[in-house]
C-alpha positions as CSV (number, residue, x, y, z in Angstrom):
1,M,3.6,49.2,17.5
2,T,2.1,52.2,15.8
3,V,-1.7,52.2,15.6
4,S,-3.1,53.4,12.2
5,P,-5.3,56.5,12.2
6,V,-9.0,56.6,11.5
7,E,-9.1,60.0,10.0
8,G,-5.7,60.0,8.4
9,P,-4.8,60.1,4.7
10,Q,-5.7,57.0,2.7
11,S,-2.9,54.6,2.2
12,S,-1.5,54.3,-1.3
13,S,-1.8,50.5,-1.0
14,P,-4.4,48.3,0.7
15,Q,-3.5,47.0,4.2
16,H,-2.6,43.4,4.4
17,P,-5.4,41.2,6.0
18,D,-3.0,40.0,8.6
19,D,-2.4,43.5,9.8
20,I,-6.1,44.0,10.2
21,K,-6.5,40.7,12.0
22,K,-3.8,41.1,14.6
23,G,-4.0,44.8,15.5
24,P,-1.9,46.0,18.4
25,S,-0.9,43.7,21.2
26,S,-2.7,43.7,24.5
27,E,0.2,45.3,26.3
28,N,-0.1,48.6,24.3
29,Y,-3.8,48.3,23.7
30,G,-5.5,51.6,24.5
31,A,-2.2,53.5,24.4
32,Q,-2.3,56.5,22.1
33,S,-0.1,56.8,19.0
34,S,2.3,59.7,18.9
35,L,0.1,62.6,18.0
36,S,2.8,64.2,16.0
37,E,2.6,61.3,13.5
38,L,-1.1,62.0,12.8
39,P,-2.5,64.5,10.3
40,V,-4.9,67.2,11.4
41,G,-8.2,65.8,12.7
42,A,-6.8,62.3,12.8
43,L,-7.5,59.7,15.5
44,P,-5.9,56.3,15.9
45,V,-8.2,53.3,15.9
46,P,-8.4,50.2,18.2
47,P,-8.4,46.7,16.6
48,I,-11.7,44.9,16.0
49,D,-10.6,41.9,18.2
50,R,-7.6,41.2,20.3
51,E,-6.3,38.5,22.6
52,N,-8.5,38.3,25.8
53,G,-10.8,40.9,24.2
54,L,-14.3,40.5,22.8
55,H,-15.0,37.1,21.1
56,R,-16.9,36.5,17.9
57,G,-19.2,34.0,19.5
58,L,-22.7,34.9,18.2
59,S,-24.1,32.8,15.4
60,V,-26.4,34.0,12.6
61,R,-29.2,32.1,14.3
62,Q,-28.6,33.9,17.6
63,V,-28.1,37.4,16.0
64,S,-31.4,37.0,14.0
65,M,-33.3,36.3,17.2
66,I,-31.5,39.1,19.1
67,A,-32.9,41.4,16.4
68,I,-36.3,40.3,17.5
69,A,-35.6,40.2,21.2
70,G,-34.4,43.7,21.2
71,T,-37.7,45.1,20.0
72,I,-40.5,42.7,21.1
73,G,-40.5,43.6,24.8
74,T,-41.9,46.0,27.3
75,G,-42.5,48.6,24.6
76,L,-44.9,46.3,22.7
77,F,-46.4,44.4,25.5
78,L,-46.8,47.3,28.0
79,G,-46.1,50.5,26.1
80,T,-49.0,50.0,23.8
81,G,-51.3,50.3,26.8
82,S,-50.1,53.8,27.6
83,S,-50.1,54.7,23.9
84,L,-53.8,53.6,23.6
85,A,-54.8,55.5,26.7
86,S,-53.1,58.7,25.8
87,G,-53.6,58.8,22.0
88,G,-56.4,56.4,21.1
89,P,-56.4,53.6,18.4
90,A,-56.0,55.8,15.3
91,S,-53.1,57.8,16.8
92,M,-51.4,54.6,17.9
93,L,-51.7,53.0,14.5
94,I,-50.5,56.0,12.5
95,C,-47.6,56.8,14.9
96,Y,-46.3,53.2,15.1
97,G,-46.6,52.9,11.3
98,L,-44.6,56.1,10.7
99,V,-41.9,55.3,13.3
100,G,-41.7,51.8,11.7
101,V,-40.9,53.2,8.3
102,I,-38.2,55.5,9.8
103,V,-36.7,52.6,11.7
104,Y,-36.6,50.4,8.7
105,V,-34.7,52.9,6.5
106,T,-32.4,53.6,9.5
107,L,-31.5,50.0,9.9
108,L,-30.7,49.7,6.2
109,L,-28.3,52.6,6.5
110,L,-26.7,51.1,9.6
111,G,-26.5,47.7,7.8
112,E,-24.3,49.3,5.1
113,M,-21.8,50.6,7.6
114,A,-21.9,47.6,10.0
115,T,-21.3,45.1,7.2
116,Q,-18.4,47.1,5.9
117,Y,-16.9,47.9,9.3
118,P,-18.1,45.4,12.0
119,V,-16.5,47.0,15.0
120,A,-17.3,47.3,18.7
121,G,-19.4,50.4,19.4
122,S,-21.3,50.3,16.1
123,F,-23.1,53.5,15.2
124,N,-21.4,55.4,18.1
125,A,-18.1,54.5,16.5
126,Y,-19.4,55.5,13.0
127,A,-20.6,58.9,14.3
128,T,-17.1,59.5,15.7
129,R,-15.4,58.3,12.6
130,F,-17.4,59.9,9.9
131,F,-19.1,62.9,11.5
132,S,-17.5,64.3,14.7
133,P,-15.5,62.9,17.6
134,A,-17.1,65.4,20.0
135,Y,-20.6,64.4,18.9
136,G,-19.6,60.8,19.0
137,F,-18.4,61.2,22.6
138,A,-21.7,62.7,23.7
139,L,-23.7,60.1,21.7
140,S,-21.9,57.2,23.1
141,W,-22.4,58.3,26.7
142,N,-26.0,59.2,26.0
143,Y,-26.6,55.7,24.5
144,W,-24.9,54.0,27.4
145,F,-27.1,55.9,29.8
146,N,-30.1,54.9,27.5
147,D,-29.2,51.2,27.9
148,A,-28.5,51.5,31.6
149,V,-31.9,53.2,32.2
150,S,-33.6,50.6,30.0
151,V,-32.4,47.9,32.4
152,A,-34.0,49.9,35.3
153,S,-37.1,50.4,33.1
154,D,-37.4,46.7,32.5
155,L,-37.0,45.9,36.2
156,T,-39.7,48.4,36.9
157,A,-41.9,46.9,34.2
158,A,-41.4,43.5,35.9
159,Q,-43.0,44.9,39.0
160,L,-46.0,46.1,37.0
161,V,-46.4,42.7,35.4
162,L,-46.3,40.9,38.7
163,Q,-49.1,43.1,40.0
164,F,-51.4,40.9,38.0
165,W,-50.8,38.2,40.7
166,T,-49.5,40.0,43.8
167,T,-48.3,43.3,45.2
168,W,-45.8,41.7,47.7
169,H,-42.5,43.6,48.1
170,P,-41.9,44.6,44.4
171,W,-38.3,45.7,45.2
172,V,-37.4,42.1,46.1
173,I,-38.5,40.9,42.6
174,S,-36.3,43.6,41.0
175,L,-33.3,42.5,43.0
176,L,-33.7,38.8,42.1
177,F,-34.1,39.7,38.4
178,W,-31.1,42.0,38.6
179,V,-28.9,39.2,40.0
180,F,-30.1,36.8,37.3
181,L,-29.3,39.2,34.4
182,V,-25.9,40.2,35.7
183,G,-25.1,36.5,36.2
184,I,-26.0,35.7,32.6
185,N,-24.0,38.5,31.1
186,A,-21.0,37.7,33.3
187,T,-20.5,34.4,31.5
188,H,-19.5,33.9,27.8
189,V,-21.3,35.9,25.1
190,R,-22.7,32.6,23.8
191,A,-24.7,32.3,27.1
192,Y,-26.3,35.7,26.4
193,G,-27.0,34.7,22.8
194,E,-28.6,31.4,23.6
195,L,-30.8,32.8,26.3
196,E,-32.0,35.5,23.9
197,Y,-32.6,33.0,21.2
198,W,-35.0,30.9,23.3
199,L,-36.8,33.8,25.0
200,A,-37.3,35.5,21.6
201,S,-38.6,32.3,20.1
202,L,-41.2,32.2,22.9
203,K,-42.2,35.8,22.2
204,V,-42.6,35.2,18.5
205,V,-44.9,32.2,19.0
206,T,-46.9,34.2,21.6
207,V,-47.4,37.2,19.3
208,I,-48.6,35.0,16.5
209,I,-51.0,33.3,18.9
210,F,-52.2,36.7,20.1
211,I,-52.9,37.9,16.5
212,I,-54.9,34.8,15.7
213,L,-56.8,34.9,19.0
214,G,-57.4,38.7,18.7
215,I,-59.1,38.1,15.3
216,C,-61.3,35.5,16.9
217,V,-62.2,37.7,19.9
218,N,-63.1,40.5,17.5
219,L,-65.4,38.3,15.5
220,G,-67.3,37.1,18.5
221,A,-65.2,34.5,20.4
222,N,-65.3,36.7,23.6
223,T,-67.1,36.6,27.0
224,A,-70.1,38.6,25.6
225,H,-70.3,36.5,22.4
226,E,-70.7,39.7,20.4
227,Y,-69.1,40.9,17.2
228,I,-66.9,43.9,18.2
229,G,-65.6,45.1,14.8
230,T,-64.6,48.8,15.0
231,R,-66.9,49.6,17.9
232,Y,-64.1,50.9,20.1
233,W,-63.1,53.4,17.4
234,H,-66.4,55.2,17.8
235,I,-66.7,55.5,21.6
236,P,-66.5,59.0,23.1
237,G,-63.0,60.4,22.7
238,A,-61.9,57.9,20.1
239,P,-60.3,57.4,17.7
240,F,-58.0,60.4,18.4
241,V,-57.7,60.8,22.2
242,G,-56.4,64.1,23.5
243,G,-56.3,65.8,20.1
244,F,-52.9,66.7,18.6
245,G,-51.2,66.6,21.9
246,G,-52.3,63.0,22.5
247,F,-51.3,62.1,18.9
248,A,-47.8,63.7,19.3
249,K,-47.2,62.0,22.7
250,V,-47.6,58.5,21.1
251,F,-44.5,59.1,19.0
252,V,-42.2,58.8,22.0
253,T,-43.8,55.6,23.3
254,A,-43.6,54.2,19.7
255,S,-39.9,55.1,19.7
256,F,-39.5,53.4,23.0
257,A,-41.1,50.3,21.6
258,F,-38.9,50.2,18.5
259,G,-35.8,50.9,20.5
260,G,-33.1,48.2,20.3
261,T,-33.1,47.7,16.6
262,E,-30.1,50.1,16.2
263,S,-28.2,48.0,18.7
264,L,-27.9,45.3,16.0
265,G,-24.7,47.0,14.9
266,I,-23.3,46.6,18.4
267,T,-23.4,42.8,17.9
268,A,-21.4,43.1,14.7
269,G,-18.1,43.1,16.7
270,E,-19.0,39.7,18.2
271,T,-20.8,38.1,15.2
272,K,-19.4,35.3,13.1
273,N,-19.0,36.2,9.4
274,P,-20.7,39.7,9.7
275,S,-20.4,40.3,6.0
276,K,-23.2,37.7,5.4
277,S,-25.1,37.6,8.7
278,M,-25.7,41.4,9.1
279,P,-27.4,41.9,5.7
280,R,-29.7,38.9,6.5
281,V,-30.7,40.3,9.8
282,V,-31.3,43.8,8.5
283,K,-33.5,42.6,5.6
284,F,-35.6,40.7,8.1
285,V,-36.5,43.9,10.0
286,F,-39.2,44.9,7.5
287,W,-41.2,41.7,8.1
288,R,-40.7,41.9,11.8
289,I,-42.1,45.4,11.9
290,L,-45.0,44.5,9.6
291,I,-46.0,41.3,11.4
292,F,-45.1,41.8,15.0
293,Y,-46.0,45.5,15.4
294,I,-48.5,46.7,12.8
295,L,-50.8,43.7,13.1
296,S,-50.5,43.7,16.9
297,I,-51.4,47.4,17.0
298,V,-54.4,46.8,14.8
299,I,-55.7,44.0,17.0
300,I,-55.2,46.0,20.2
301,G,-57.0,49.0,18.8
302,L,-60.0,46.9,17.7
303,N,-60.3,44.8,20.9
304,V,-59.4,47.2,23.8
305,P,-61.1,50.5,24.5
306,W,-58.9,53.4,25.2
307,N,-60.6,54.0,28.5
308,Y,-60.3,50.5,29.8
309,P,-59.9,50.6,33.7
310,G,-56.3,50.5,34.8
311,L,-54.9,50.5,31.3
312,S,-52.4,53.2,32.2
313,N,-52.3,55.4,35.3
314,R,-49.9,56.6,38.0
315,T,-49.7,53.3,39.9
316,T,-50.2,50.6,37.3
317,T,-50.1,49.7,33.6
318,T,-52.0,46.8,32.2
319,S,-50.9,45.0,29.1
320,P,-53.5,45.0,26.2
321,F,-52.2,41.5,25.4
322,T,-53.4,40.3,28.8
323,I,-56.8,42.1,28.3
324,V,-57.4,40.4,25.0
325,F,-56.7,37.0,26.5
326,K,-59.1,37.8,29.3
327,E,-61.8,38.8,26.8
328,A,-61.3,35.3,25.3
329,G,-62.8,34.0,28.5
330,S,-59.8,32.2,29.9
331,T,-58.1,33.3,33.2
332,A,-55.4,30.6,32.7
333,A,-54.7,32.0,29.2
334,A,-54.4,35.5,30.7
335,S,-51.9,34.2,33.3
336,F,-50.0,32.5,30.6
337,M,-49.8,35.7,28.6
338,N,-48.7,37.6,31.7
339,T,-45.9,35.0,32.2
340,V,-44.7,35.5,28.6
341,I,-44.7,39.2,29.1
342,L,-42.6,38.7,32.2
343,T,-40.1,36.6,30.3
344,S,-40.0,39.3,27.6
345,V,-39.2,41.9,30.2
346,L,-36.2,39.8,31.3
347,S,-35.2,39.4,27.6
348,A,-35.4,43.1,27.0
349,G,-33.4,43.8,30.2
350,N,-30.8,41.2,29.2
351,H,-30.5,42.8,25.8
352,A,-30.1,46.3,27.2
353,L,-27.5,45.2,29.8
354,Y,-25.5,43.5,27.0
355,A,-25.7,46.5,24.7
356,G,-24.8,49.1,27.4
357,T,-21.9,47.0,28.6
358,R,-20.4,46.9,25.0
359,V,-21.0,50.6,24.5
360,L,-19.0,51.4,27.7
361,Y,-16.3,48.9,26.6
362,G,-16.1,50.8,23.3
363,L,-15.8,54.1,25.1
364,A,-12.9,52.8,27.1
365,T,-11.0,51.3,24.1
366,T,-11.0,54.4,21.9
367,P,-7.5,55.6,21.1
368,V,-8.2,58.9,23.0
369,P,-10.2,57.2,25.8
370,Q,-13.7,58.5,26.4
371,A,-14.1,56.5,29.5
372,P,-11.8,55.2,32.2
373,V,-9.6,52.5,30.6
374,I,-10.4,50.1,33.4
375,F,-13.6,49.4,31.7
376,A,-11.6,47.9,28.8
377,K,-10.5,44.9,30.9
378,T,-12.1,41.6,29.9
379,T,-12.2,38.1,31.3
380,K,-10.8,35.1,29.5
381,G,-14.3,34.5,28.2
382,G,-14.3,37.9,26.5
383,V,-16.7,39.6,29.0
384,P,-15.9,43.3,30.0
385,V,-17.0,42.6,33.5
386,L,-16.2,46.0,35.0
387,A,-18.2,47.7,32.3
388,L,-21.0,45.2,33.1
389,M,-21.1,46.1,36.8
390,A,-21.0,49.9,36.0
391,T,-23.9,49.5,33.6
392,S,-26.0,47.4,35.9
393,S,-25.5,49.7,38.9
394,V,-27.7,52.3,37.3
395,S,-30.6,49.9,37.8
396,I,-30.9,51.1,41.4
397,I,-33.3,53.7,40.0
398,C,-36.0,51.0,39.8
399,F,-36.0,50.8,43.6
400,G,-37.5,54.3,43.7
401,T,-40.9,52.9,42.7
402,S,-41.8,52.6,46.3
403,F,-41.9,56.4,46.6
404,I,-42.9,57.5,43.1
405,G,-45.3,54.7,42.0
406,S,-44.4,52.0,39.4
407,G,-46.6,53.4,36.7
408,Q,-45.4,57.0,37.0
409,L,-41.7,56.1,37.1
410,W,-42.0,53.7,34.2
411,S,-43.7,56.4,32.2
412,W,-40.9,58.9,32.8
413,L,-38.2,56.3,32.0
414,Q,-40.1,55.4,28.9
415,N,-40.0,59.0,27.7
416,I,-36.2,59.3,28.4
417,V,-35.4,56.1,26.6
418,G,-37.7,56.9,23.7
419,V,-36.0,60.2,23.1
420,S,-32.5,58.6,23.4
421,N,-33.5,56.0,20.8
422,Q,-34.5,58.9,18.4
423,I,-31.1,60.6,19.0
424,A,-29.5,57.3,18.1
425,W,-31.5,57.0,14.8
426,L,-30.6,60.6,14.0
427,S,-27.0,59.9,14.6
428,I,-27.1,56.9,12.2
429,G,-28.5,59.2,9.6
430,L,-25.7,61.7,10.1
431,A,-23.0,59.0,10.1
432,S,-24.5,57.4,6.9
433,W,-24.7,60.7,5.2
434,R,-21.0,61.4,5.8
435,F,-19.9,57.9,5.1
436,R,-21.6,57.8,1.7
437,Q,-20.2,61.2,0.9
438,A,-16.7,60.1,1.7
439,W,-17.1,56.9,-0.3
440,V,-18.1,58.8,-3.4
441,R,-15.7,61.7,-2.9
442,Q,-12.7,59.3,-2.6
443,G,-13.7,57.6,-5.9
444,R,-14.5,54.2,-4.5
445,S,-16.9,52.1,-6.5
446,L,-20.3,51.4,-5.0
447,D,-19.8,47.8,-6.0
448,E,-17.1,47.5,-3.3
449,L,-19.7,47.8,-0.6
450,K,-20.4,44.4,0.9
451,F,-24.1,45.4,1.4
452,R,-25.9,48.3,-0.2
453,A,-29.5,49.4,0.1
454,A,-29.6,50.7,-3.5
455,W,-33.1,52.1,-3.3
456,T,-32.2,54.4,-0.4
457,W,-29.5,56.3,-2.4
458,P,-29.2,59.2,-2.1
459,W,-32.3,60.3,-0.1
460,G,-32.1,57.8,2.8
461,P,-29.9,59.7,5.3
462,Y,-31.7,63.0,4.6
463,F,-35.0,61.4,5.2
464,V,-33.9,59.9,8.6
465,V,-32.3,63.1,9.8
466,I,-35.3,65.3,8.9
467,S,-38.0,63.0,10.1
468,V,-36.4,62.1,13.4
469,S,-35.7,65.8,14.1
470,A,-39.3,66.5,13.6
471,L,-40.4,63.7,15.9
472,I,-38.1,65.0,18.7
473,I,-39.5,68.5,18.4
474,I,-43.2,67.6,18.1
475,Q,-43.6,64.8,20.6
476,G,-43.4,67.0,23.7
477,W,-46.4,69.1,22.6
478,S,-48.6,67.7,25.4
479,S,-46.1,68.8,28.1
480,V,-46.5,72.4,27.0
481,I,-50.1,72.8,25.6
482,P,-52.7,73.3,27.1
483,H,-50.9,73.2,30.4
484,F,-47.1,73.3,31.1
485,S,-45.8,70.2,33.0
486,A,-42.3,70.7,34.1
487,V,-41.6,67.1,34.9
488,D,-43.0,65.8,31.6
489,F,-41.2,68.5,29.7
490,V,-37.9,67.5,31.3
491,S,-38.5,63.8,30.5
492,F,-39.0,64.8,26.8
493,Y,-36.2,67.2,26.3
494,I,-33.5,66.8,29.0
495,E,-31.4,64.7,26.6
496,L,-30.9,67.6,24.1
497,P,-29.0,70.1,26.4
498,I,-27.0,67.2,27.9
499,M,-25.9,66.2,24.4
500,L,-24.9,69.8,23.6
501,I,-23.0,70.3,26.8
502,M,-21.1,67.0,26.5
503,S,-20.2,67.7,22.9
504,L,-18.9,71.2,23.7
505,G,-17.1,69.9,26.8
506,W,-15.2,67.3,24.8
507,L,-14.4,69.8,22.0
508,L,-13.0,72.3,24.5
509,V,-11.2,70.0,26.9
510,K,-10.0,67.1,24.7
511,W,-9.9,68.1,21.1
512,P,-7.2,70.9,21.2
513,S,-4.8,68.4,22.8
514,T,-5.2,66.1,19.8
515,T,-4.3,68.7,17.3
516,P,-1.0,70.2,18.2
517,S,0.4,73.0,16.1
518,A,3.1,70.7,14.7
519,T,0.5,68.6,12.9
520,A,-1.3,71.6,11.5
521,E,1.7,72.2,9.2
522,T,1.4,68.8,7.6
523,P,-0.6,69.2,4.4
524,L,-3.2,66.5,3.6
525,P,-2.6,64.6,0.3
526,A,-5.0,65.0,-2.6
527,T,-7.8,62.3,-2.8
528,A,-9.2,60.8,-6.0
529,T,-11.6,63.8,-6.5
530,T,-10.3,66.8,-4.5
531,P,-7.1,69.0,-4.5
532,L,-4.9,69.8,-1.6
533,M,-6.2,72.2,1.0
534,P,-3.7,74.9,2.2
535,S,-2.5,74.3,5.7
536,R,-3.5,77.8,6.8
537,T,-7.2,77.0,5.9
538,L,-6.9,73.7,7.8
539,R,-5.7,75.5,10.9
540,W,-8.6,77.9,10.8
541,R,-11.1,75.1,10.2
542,W,-10.1,72.7,12.9
543,K,-9.8,75.4,15.5
544,Y,-13.6,75.8,15.8
545,H,-15.0,72.4,15.3
546,D,-13.9,68.8,14.7
547,I,-16.2,67.8,11.8
548,V,-14.5,65.0,10.0
549,D,-13.2,65.8,6.5
550,T,-14.8,63.2,4.2
551,R,-12.1,63.7,1.6
552,T,-9.4,62.3,3.9
553,V,-11.2,59.9,6.3
554,D,-9.6,56.4,6.0
555,L,-12.1,54.1,4.4
556,R,-9.8,51.1,4.4
557,R,-9.3,50.7,8.1
558,D,-11.4,48.1,9.9
559,E,-12.9,46.7,6.7
560,F,-13.9,43.1,7.2
561,H,-11.7,40.3,5.7
562,E,-12.7,36.7,5.8
563,E,-10.6,34.4,8.0
564,E,-10.6,30.7,8.5
565,E,-13.6,30.9,10.8
566,E,-15.6,32.7,8.1
567,Q,-14.5,30.2,5.5
568,E,-15.8,27.4,7.7
569,E,-19.1,29.2,7.8
570,D,-19.1,29.3,4.0
571,R,-18.6,25.6,3.9
572,A,-21.4,25.0,6.3
573,E,-23.6,27.2,4.1
574,E,-22.7,25.1,1.1
575,G,-23.6,22.0,3.0
576,R,-26.9,23.5,3.9
577,E,-27.7,24.3,0.3
578,A,-26.7,20.7,-0.7
579,R,-29.1,19.3,1.9
580,L,-31.9,21.5,0.6
581,K,-31.4,20.0,-2.9
582,G,-31.2,16.4,-1.7
583,G,-33.9,13.7,-1.4
584,K,-35.0,14.9,2.1
585,K,-35.2,18.6,1.1
586,L,-38.8,18.9,2.5
587,L,-37.7,17.7,6.0
588,W,-34.6,20.0,5.9
589,K,-36.7,23.0,4.8
590,L,-39.1,22.4,7.8
591,Y,-36.1,22.0,10.1
592,Y,-34.4,25.3,9.0
593,A,-37.8,27.1,9.1
594,I,-38.2,26.2,12.7
595,V,-34.6,27.0,13.6
């Protein structure tokens, strides 16, 4: 069976829904189409689903909570401690606010593409499809490494959290948690979704309690029975600690904290009725950022001094959340908060392990495989178990804490993951820019988009690309001025040359083999808005780069079409609306609010 190309000419007639649903059989899945049948710059595309492949087992309820679980974790509970210690309360509030704005716009751009094309690989696949296959290759491997390192970071964070109670053999704790996370992810995707749902629910309730308690502590309900107000904003060194270098450094910890939001698109390939669930989840991001981050940051900056003993150093990092509960005068409450932080660490590790596994699976299932095809094998439950084991194996990094120090290692991992998150956001901006350009150039109506963030047109992608690029350049200021720190500099910028080398490597080694001279003679058809391009010009263009031509990229392939499963979801939604209009609508509203 011939696999249709991604970047080939647009078909004169829409594909039949059945063709999109079925895709190639499992026997020839991963096999490349004859390259002679493809136009210049074209790549075939794998199906969204296949027999014994990924399953659409995540409900809207679970995906909504996964959106929260991916961001409320070690970055908020522990990362805010290092942010406060290195930048002060004002720097922390400003940096988290700016990054929050960037993330919100980025998620709206991703939501447009993920709703239209809910495929495995998400923004990695979009960068390959709409921007550059070479860049998409480097991005995918970079993000896989990001997720794998995030698992190690979370296991290291678990050691830091447990130091509140004991310092007994931290590597044993990491090993036990590692076995637990791998076991959960080795079962059906519904097990992952259900665990995330309940852990996220616990975190949401805890953050709300923290905000209420933090206000009370600030007004006088503390061990000293004194009104705190803005006292800690005026102590020596505050509110901007470390000058501009301290301010810039907070950007990377803020990016680490907000990391995970972009992986919402990765769940699109396993989400029921993504055309309706993805817009709901994306729209919820604004309130999540405002309530769970900005308010928490304000409370922390008011109640915890930047020079609090043990807040952040080489050997340990103390959660500001635990400190605020201590200030309330309850050791039991502080232990409870620490327990919640520990569960959030597990949740964040669970989420990172899931996302990294799916990214590696996506790499192995590309038509021109970007990873060994063995990682495309799945169990009957739809779990790419070999990709899972490869992703989890990187977590061995966390066992190095015995030699480096948990606090120091976690700080380095935090920098690496934070920069990787920024590269992901930058890539979403690039993919969205090219996607929107292709949509307009090929004459398709904006009304055809299943979800459109109208107020971000046309400036959204440019804003994300420029602002994130500025963050990446600025945030390493403290590693150069006033004194150069080689280790810190590497943790801030090592991702950039790696991305460049991997992109060039794919372009030089793989790309020429996908564009034989025979295909260069095939002229591309005219689109709705552009004329034909001479084949000689095409040969010169594709010889030096593989930037996708927005005039010919196939915008029909992989578009979502409702099936029986999605129609059942619609009927369930109609039943929900009927219950909300019935005689017991108040009870039903309360029930749905809780769920």
